[in-house]
N, C-alpha and C positions, 0 to 999 in steps of 0.2 A: 215843308220847312217851318213852318212855326212850332209844328211840334218837336223837329228837332232840335229850334233854337230853346223851348221851353226844357228839354232832355237835358242840353247844354251847360244852363244857367241851373238847374236842379244838382247835375253833376258837379259843377265848380263850387256851388254852397256847400254839399255835402262833402267835399277835399278840404275846403276850407274849414269846415266843424269836425274833421276828424284830424285834420292836423293841428286844430284849437285843442283836441284831447290828449295833445301831449307836452308834456313840461321839459324846460332843460334846467338842470340844477349846477349852477358855477359857484366857483370860490369868489369870494368878494373881493378879495384883494387882488388876483392874478385874472378872474374870469375866465379859467381854465374848468373845463367839463368835469364833472365828480362821479365818479361811478360806484357802484353797491350803495348809493343812498336808499333806504327804507322808508319808502311812503306807507302809512297807515291810516285808517281812521278811528276813534278814538275806544271805540269796539273791538279792534285788530280783527274784525270779522272780514276787512279787504286791506290787502297788502299789495305793493309792487314794488320793484327795485331798478334803480336805475341803470342803463347798460354803459358801455365803454364810452359813450359819446354824453354820458350826463342824464340821457334822456330817460322819460318811461311813459306810461298810457295812464291818462286820468278818464278815459271811457267808463270805469267800473263806479265813479264816485258820483254822489249827485252834486246839485250846484252850490247847496250852503252847507256840506258837510265838512266838517273839520278834519285838516290833512295835517299829519303828522311828518315831518323830515327829519328823519335820525340818523347822525353815524356818528361812530365814536370820535372822529379828528374834528368835527364840528359842532358849534352850537346848533341847539336843536331851534328847529322853527316851526309853526303851526298856522297853518291858513288855510283858509275857505277855497273852493273851486274859483268861486266869482271873483275874489281878490287876487288869485293866481292869474286870471284871465286879463282884467285889469293892468296885471304889469307883463303883457304880452307872454304869459307863461312860461315866462324866466324867475326862476327862486334864487337868490342868493344865498349861502350859508357862507358864516365867520366861521373860522379856523380857530381851534382851540390851542392854548398857549406852547403847550407839549407836544401837540400833535398825536403823533401815532404812541407815544410814550402813555397816553392815558388808557388804554386798553393794552392788555397782555393776555398769551393764552398760556407759555411754557409755564407759569407756578404752578397749575391746576390741569392742566390740558381743555382748559375752556375760557372762555373771555370772562375778565375782573379787570375790576378799574386798578390802574398801575399805584395809585396811593393808598389801596387796600390790601397791598402786598407787603411783608413786614422784610421782605429782603432786598435789597439791591439789584435792578432789575434797568437795564441799558437797552438801548433799541437802536435800529437802522430802519427806514421803511425804501419803498424804491423811488424815491426823488433824491434821499441821501446818498444813495447808491451811485446814481446816474450823474450824481455833482461828483464824487469822490471818484468814479471814472477806475476803479478797481481791476489789477490786471487779472488775481485770485480771488477766490472767497478769502484766502489767508491775509490780504491785503486789505480786504472788505473790512472785516475785523479788525485790523488795526487802526482804523481810521473812528473806533467810537470812544480812544483815549483810555481806554481801560484795561487794555488788551496787549499786551509785548507779544511781538512775532519772532521767532527765532527760524533762522535758512542753513542748513547746511549745504544746501544749492538750489540753483533757482530753480527747480522743480519741486521747490518744498516752503512750508510754512508750518511752524510749530506753535501753537499758541501756548501763552504762559498767563495763570490768571490767579493773584494770592498768592503766587509762590507755588502754586502746583501747574504740572503740565502733562501732558503724553497721555498715559493711562487713568489719570486721577481725574482727567477732566471728560465730559460727556460730550458728544456730538449727537445732534438729529436732525432728520431731514424728513419734513410733512410727519413729525409725530413718531417717524421710525429711530430706531436707535441704531449708530451707524457703527461704534464700538463693537468689535467683533473679539475670539478667543486668542488673537495674536497681536491686540494691542499691546505695545511694547512701552518701558521706561523708558526707551530712547526716543528721540526726536521722533515724532510722526508727521508725514504729508498728508494724509488722507483728506484733511478739509478741500484740497485744492481739487480735489473730485467734483466737487460742487460748483454748479456754473453761477458767477454773479450775475449774466445778465438772467438768468431765469429765476432770481430770487426775489420775491413781493416783500417779505419784512423779515428781519434778522432780529431775535432776542437773545440776550446773553444774562443768563443767571448767576451773578457772581457770589459764589460760597455756594454751601453744601445742596443738592438736590436730590438726595436718594429717596427719600420717603415716595418722591414721583416715580423716579426714574430709575432707583436699583444701583446696583455696582457702578464703581466709578466716575460718581457725580460727588466728587469729592470736595475740590475747588472749584467747579461752574460747570453750567450747562448750554453749550452753545444750542442753539435753534434754529434752524433755518427752514424758510416757509416759504415754497416756490408757487408760481401765479397759476393761478386756478381757470379754469376755461371760463368764458363769459355767456351766460345764455340771453336771448334775446328776448324771450317773455313776449313775443308776438307770432305771427304765423312768418314773418319776414325774416330772411337771413340774414344775421349779423355778422359782418366781415371784417374785420382790421387785422393789420400785419404792420410789423417794424424790422425795418431794416437799418443794421449799423456796421460801419467801417471803423475800425481804428489804427492808429501809428502812435508807437511810442520812439523816441530817440537814443537811448542809452542802451536797449539791448536790439534795435530794431523790430521791435514789435509790429506785427502787424495780423491785423484780427477783423473777422468777418463773421458777423451774426444775422439771423433773422428768426423771427417766430409769427404765426398766424393763428387767428382766432377764427370759428367757424363756430356759431351759436344760434341754436333754432329754439324755440319755445321749450322743451323741455330736453335736449340733448346740446350737448354743446363739447368742442375738440379743439385743443391747444397741441400745437407743436413747437418745439424751438431746438435751435442748431447753432452750435457756436464752432469756429475753427481760431484757433491762434499758432501762430510760430513765431518764438523766439530764438536769436543769434545771441552769441556771446555778449554777457555782461559786461558794459565799461564802468569802472568806479572812479571817483572821483579824484580830481590832480591836487586837491589841498589836505594834506593830513598823514598818518603815519606809513613810512617806508616800507615799514614791516608786513604793509597788506600785499605790496606790489607782487606781479606775477613774472619772475625774472626767464623762467623757463619750462619748459613743458616738454613730454616725452611724445614722438612720434614715432609710428612703424615705417621705415626703410629699406628698401631691399631685404626684408624678412630678417630685418635686426632691429631690436630697440633703439633708437636716438634720443639724446636729451639735446634740445634746440634751443637757441635763444628766441625771447619771445620778442618779434618787433614792436610791441606796444604793451608793456608792461601794466598799462591799466586795463589792458583786457584780459578777460577770466577766462581762461581757454582750458578746456572745453568747458561750455556753460549751457548753449542754446537748446531747446528742444520744442518739438511741439505737441497739441493737445485737441482733441475732437469732445465735445459733450452735445447729446441727444437727448431731449425729453419729449415725450408725447403724454398727455393727460385728456381723459375721455370724464365728463361727466353727467349723470341723469338724475334730473330731478322729475318724477311722477307725480310730485304734488310739495306744498310750501313745506312741509314737515318731515320730507323724506328724501335725503341724496344720498347718493352711489357716484364715488370718485376712483377711476384706476388711473395709476400713474404708471411708467413706464421710464428709468432713467439709463443712461449710457455714458461712460466717461472711458476715456484713454488716452494716452501718453505714447508717444515713441519713446527710445529709450534716452536716458541722459545721467549724464556725470555725476557722482556725486563726489562734487569738488572739493570737501574739505580733506579726503581721502587721498585725493590727487597732492595735496601740499605737503605732506608726509616726506621726511627724507631719511634713509639710514648710512651715515657716512656721508658723505660729499655728492651722494647720489639721490635723485629721486626714489621714493619706496616701490611707488604703482607705477605700472605701465597703464593699467587700466582697472578702473573701478566703476561700474556702471549698474544704477536700478534701469532691470526690463519696465517694459511696460506696466504702469500701475493703471488697471483697470478696473472698474466697480459696473457692475451692473445691480439694478433694483426694480421689483416688480410691485407694488404697492395698492391694493385695495381697501376701501375704506366706503364705511355704511353709517350714516347720521341718521336719527332719528330723535325727532322732537313729540313728547306727550304732554296732553292736559289733562287726563286722568286716570294716571298711572301712579301706582304706590311705591314704585320703586324707583323713578325717575322722574325729572321733565327732559331729559336729553341724554340718550345713547351713543356712543362712537365706539366700534367696533372696527380693528386694523389687523389685517392678516398681510404679512410683505415676506418675501422671499430677496436677499441679496447675495449676491456671488463678488468675493474679492479675489483679486490675483495681483501679485509682486513676485519679484527674482530682483538676483542679484548674480554678479559675475564680476570679477577681480582677477588681476593677472599680476607678479609683482615684477619689476624691471629687469631684463634680460633673463626670463624664467620663459619655457616653453609651455608650462602649466597653467591652465584657465581654470578656476573654482569657479561650477554654476550651481548656484542654487534656488529654487521656486515654491512659491507658496502659494496655495487659494484655500479659500474658508466661504462654506456654503452656510449660510444663515438663515433660518427660519424664525419668524416673529409674528405672536397673536397678542394683542390687546384687548382688553374691554375695559371702558372709561363711562364712569355714570355721573352726573348730575341732579340733585335732588334740592329743591327750597322746601326745607319741610316750613318755614312759614316766613313772613317779612322778614324775619332778625338771623334766621338760621339755615346755611346752606352745607349739604355734604358733598362730598367728592370722592367717589370709590372706586376700585377698578382690581384688575387680576392682569397678569404677564407670563407668558410661557416664550423661554428663549430656547431655539435648540443651534450648534455651532459644529460643522466637521470641518476637521483640518486637513488638508493633502500638504505633502512636503516631498521633494526630489533631492537630490542631490548627485553631483557627479563631478569628475573633473576630464579636460580633455587637454590632448597635448596638439597646439597649434601648428606643430611642425609636422606632424604624420598623423594626425587627425584620428589619432585612438584615444578611446574614451574607458574611464572604469568609475563603477560606483563608490562615493564618498557618504561620510556621515551629513543627515539632513538638518536643517534647521531645527524643525520640530518631529515630534514622533509622528509618521503618516497614520491617518484613519483616526487620529486622537480626537474627542469631542469634549463639549463643554457646554452644558445646559444651566437654566435658570428658570424657577418655578417663585411667583411672588403675589401677594397681595396687600394692597393698600385701603386706609380711608385716610380722609381730613376735613376738619371741620371748620365753618366759618361763622364767625356770630358778630353781628354787627348792631348791636345794640339801636346806636344812631349814628347820623352822620359824620361825627368825631372821633367816635373808636371802632376800631374792627380787631378781632381775636382771632387768627385760625390756629390752629394745631394739628398733628398728622401723627399716622404710623405706619409702619410697612414690615411685614415680616418676607423675607427673602431665602431662598435654599438653593446652594449650586452646588454641583457635580461635576466633576473634571476627571475626566478617564483618558490616560495615555499608555501606549504599549512601546518598549524602548528595545524589542527583542530584536529589531533590523538592525538599529543604531550601535548596540552592544558588540556589533561585529567590529566596530571601530573601539567604543568608549571602555569595553568593560565595566558598567555599572553594576554595583552590589546589588540591581532589583530588573526585572525585567516590566514590571505592570506598576502604575501609579493610580489610583484612585482619593479622590480628594473630595470629600463631603464635606459641606460646611454651610449653617446656616447663621442667619443676621438678623436682628431686629432695630431697625433706626425708627426714631421722631425727631418731630421737631413743634416750637412753638413759639408764639412771637404776638407782638401787635403794633399795631399803627394807632396814634393819637394825636388828634388835629386839635389842639384847644382854641385855635382861631385860626382867620385865611393867611396869619402871618408865619404860623411855625406849624410842623410837624415832624412828630419824634416817631423813632422805629426801632423796636428792640426785637431781636430773634435769637434763638438758641435750638440748635440740632447738632445731631449726630449723622454720619456716613461713612459706609466701609466700603471696601474694593476686595472682593474675592480672587483666591488668584488663579490667574487663566493659564493657557497652554503654554504663552509666550513666559512666565514665570517658574512652571514647573518642570518645561522640556525643551528650552532651546540651547540649542550648542552656536555658539558664535565668537568671533574674533573682536571682545569689547574694545580692547585699545592694542598698539603694537606691543607683542609677547604676553599677551593676555587670553584666555578661553574662558568662557561660561558655559557650565556643562549644568545636568538636571538636578532638582532637587525633591524627592519626595516627602518632604517632610515641612508644609506650609500652612499656614492658616490666614484667614482674614485679617487686613489691615484696619484698624476704625481711626473716624477723625472726630472730634470736639470742638464745635464751632461755637462762638455767640459776636453778635454784630448790633451795634448802635449806630442809627442815623438819625441827623436833624438837618431837616430842611428850613431854610428862612425864604419866603415869597412877599417880598416889597411893592405890593399892588402891581405885581405882574413887569415891575421895573428893573429889578432887581433879583436875582434868586441863588441863594446860596446853597448848595447840597453838599453836605459831610457825611462819613461813612469811618468807623474804626472798628477793627473786626481781629480777632483772636483764634487761633485753631491748634489744637492739640494732635498730633498725630500718633497713635502709640501700635505698636506691634508691626511698625511700618517695614514694608518689602523692600528690600534693596541689595546692591550687588555688593558683596563682601569676598574676601579670601576664603577660600574653600577647600579641603581636601577629596581627593577622588582615591578611594583603596589606599589610605593613608598616604597617597602622593600629594605634593602643593604644587609640582608640575608635570604634564603632559605634552606629547608631540600633538601639534593641532595643525594641518595643512602645513606639513614639511617644515615646522619651526616648534624650538622647546619654547612652551609658554606658560605661565603663572594661571593656577586652575581658581574661577568665581562661580558662585555661584548666587542666584537669588533667594534672601533668606529673610527671616522675619527677626531683624539684628539692630533695629533702631526705633530712636523715638525722634521727634522733628516738632518745634515749637514756632510758630509763623504768626508773624502780624503785622498790621499794616495802616493806613490811614488815606483817606482819598477824598478829595474836593472839588468840586465842581462849580463854576461861575458865569452866570450870564449876565448880561448889563443890555437891556432892551434901550438903545439911547434915541429912539424913536420908530417910526415903523417901518424905516429902510435899513436902518443900519441898527448892529448887534454885535455885543463880543461872546463869545463860547470861548471856555478854558478850563481845562482837566488837568490836576496834578496826583501823581499817585506815590505813598512813600510806603515801601514793603523790606522788612528785614526777619532774619528768621536763623535758626541754628539746628543742627539735628546734632545727637548722642551717637558717637563712634568708639565703642567700649570706656566709656568714661570719659571720652575726650569731646567736647562741643567743637563744631566744625559749622562753618558757613552751609545752606541749604542748597543745593546745585540749582536749582529752577527758582531760586528769589531773582528776580528781575532789579537792578539797579531803580532808582527814583526817576520817573519819566513823566512826560507831558507833552500838551499841545494849548497851543492858545490861536483861535481864529478872531478874524474882524472881516464880519459880514455884513454887504450892502446887496439890495435886491428890490428891484422894482416888478413890475408886471412881466416883462421879458426877459432883464437882463439880472445875472446874480453875479456876484464878485467876491470871494473867500482870498483873501490872503493870509496867512498862517506860517508860524513856526512849531515846530517838532523840536524837543528836547529831552536828552536822557545824561543821567549823572555818570559817574566814573564809579568802576567799583575795582578798588585797588588787588594785590596781588596777598593781601592778608584778607580781602573778603569774596576772593574766590573760593569753591570749593573744592576739595584735595582731586575729586575726578575733572575738572576744569582746568588746573594747575598740568593735569597730565598732556594735557591736549593744548601745549603752548604754541605747537606751529599754527593754531588759529587766533592768536593773541597779540597783540603789541607788547613790546619789551620796556621797561621801566628803566630807570637811568641807573638798575642795579642788576640788568639783566633777566628781572624777573616778569612773566607773563601779566599783563593786567587788559582791563577794559577801560580803554579812554572815554571819557566825555564828549559829546558830540551834540551838534543843534541844527538845521537846516531852516532856510526861509524858503517859501513855497507861494506860487499863488496859482487859482485857478479861476474860470470865469465859465457860465453857462448862458446861451443866447438862444433862446426861445423867437426864431426868426418870424415863424407864422403856428399855426396848428400843427403842422405835417412836419415842418424841419426844426430840426436844434443842433446847435454847436456847442458841442463842449469841449476847452483847453485847458491845459494846464503845463506849467513851468515849476518841477520841480527840483530841491536841492541847487537853488540858482545860482550859489557863491561856487559849486562845485565841489563840497565837501568830500574827504575820501573817509568813511567810516565803517565802522561793521559792527551790527547790534549784537549785543551780549550774548555769549555763545553760540554767536553762529560762525559757519565756514566762510562763508563768502559775503564779500564786502557788498554794501548796497549802491543801488544806483548812483552816478553822477548824475551832471547836471540832465535833467530828462525832460524833453518836450513832449507831451500826448495831446495829439488831438485826433477826436473824435465827431464824427456824425451822423446825426440819427434819422431818418424819414419813416412817417407815418403814414401807411397806404390807407 
């Protein structure tokens, strides 16, 4: 009995000692755990990282050894183990004012301080995303305040950045380029394939990024970084899970999400799944009557019938559903070597292209059907990261090998026609990236690497008779089997002689080869050529500096060149661009180039008032744009049974785009702050000597937030506002789409100004349960963002409940 008692006392003391070897790291103001904090001694010979509960073992550190707590979101803390024990093994870290914006990855693919980058980069972290509660990743981007979102249908979201859009912007996911060979100049919705619930943080580079990312990065780079599996760094299993349910009233959204993390000492697994169902979207009740949906087409007793919409505020049909899945695996055999594998899958149901269903031919609606088939995206991504302290070539090396498959399709049928046109496309994309970082000395670093991309395009086309079920081949949207490949090498240099001045510069050379065979399509088109090969090279560069003469002021100046090489969409597409017009292939294309400059000034008045301003100018030369064309000397051809004007993508324009951005933050107290962002954009393009408005130059827009936050409760009252674009400010291609616009007093299309009042709140009931609620468009405004074919949501109540296991 005595021995048993001694053993029990010894066991209790041992357990207390073991428990005492574990530190918990908390945020000072909210007392929430901080995962991912690095703990190391001054020699950096011992390292630990906090888990998702903010805990880390101190057993490897001696009693009086100085331990550094380092995380880029928080002020650094240095304490001895004995000092930590006196505070019950709890360490509080103080957040930095700008949080995640202090560190960015997208500028060079390696971590850098944001203040060192001469370009404007805006960021959103997981907390920002959770509060914004976006339905899609397109809505997530809109919350930055710097990005304008266009939608042609509910299942859409095409970003506009500094007057550029679609294939002149680049999207990356975990460092992998999402842009493919059929990214088009028309509005794109690929960004909605990225699950907002799986995103850890998002960085958007405003302006050119061709030196690091190559073709397409003219107007900006949108970099999405998904959540990483968390290791336990000990023998015990680290298990955590999140479950979320959400409802939105404007489109009867019903969303469910869960993610599970299994962490071991060297292996970790993260599974994420989301399902969303949207019904038809209700627009607001106060606004232009031009946006109402008075009637629509149904199929009844084997015939098309136009019926009256019982509720003209309901945009019928717009509903769809979407599934997103992600599986990630992390293996960390040592502190300086990581293996990361990610598998991503996203698919939608069929969904209507709503703007095409609004067109009339005479007194009747033009289309009985116009649907996108499932938009499907699959990616496998394998990444190896290695650190080295004795290599002459690198301090950090990262290799990324990825495979992606994209699928999309279109089916449309005219009102009272028995013929349905069906076209489907697929792209197989393989990419390899090698990126290295080397500190030459305490002042100079270089970033360099190489990239190879290969895309293969599949395209099918046929028509079917819905009455007889007979099918017949038809012209495909793209030449089937066409390929697009890119080879590149780049190098960037960063020189930081002191804490006040940073100079960065870089060069990239890119070679792009595109091949297409039109033999099959020439059965329908009779082109004067059967094969096309475009082989073009591009040298781009950037140079800029940041200068901080004092804590009050920081200047940024940057100049850069960027390019976009013709892709398969440019050289080989066949489609009806607008009623009565058809785009045909063009075998005589070259790369377009952009020359940009940006000047920024940031004023920080003791972290009480922060004013961030930037102005920019971009000249786009040899621009690839859709213009009138001749095919075998003819300006009109028959396409899908209709005599259509011939158009083609051509190097036929120049554009001048300029703008000004200003952001303001006022910290009234520890709890209350104001944040505001406003964007002014202008631009013209040349059309045979005539200057015209640029299609993707958005109206001036902005948003202002009043935010109050204490330990558990956060309140955000905000207004979103948008200026008018008059008839004279619309690009000719937009004027031709008058069916999506309101009409002014002269009967001409224009985009009216609008604003919405909104309120959202988040309450952290305990460490497991949180509730997020939003009431958007409180005054129920009826508005349609510029160039959009669908009106925005009316008054919209959004409720989300999250539980952490």
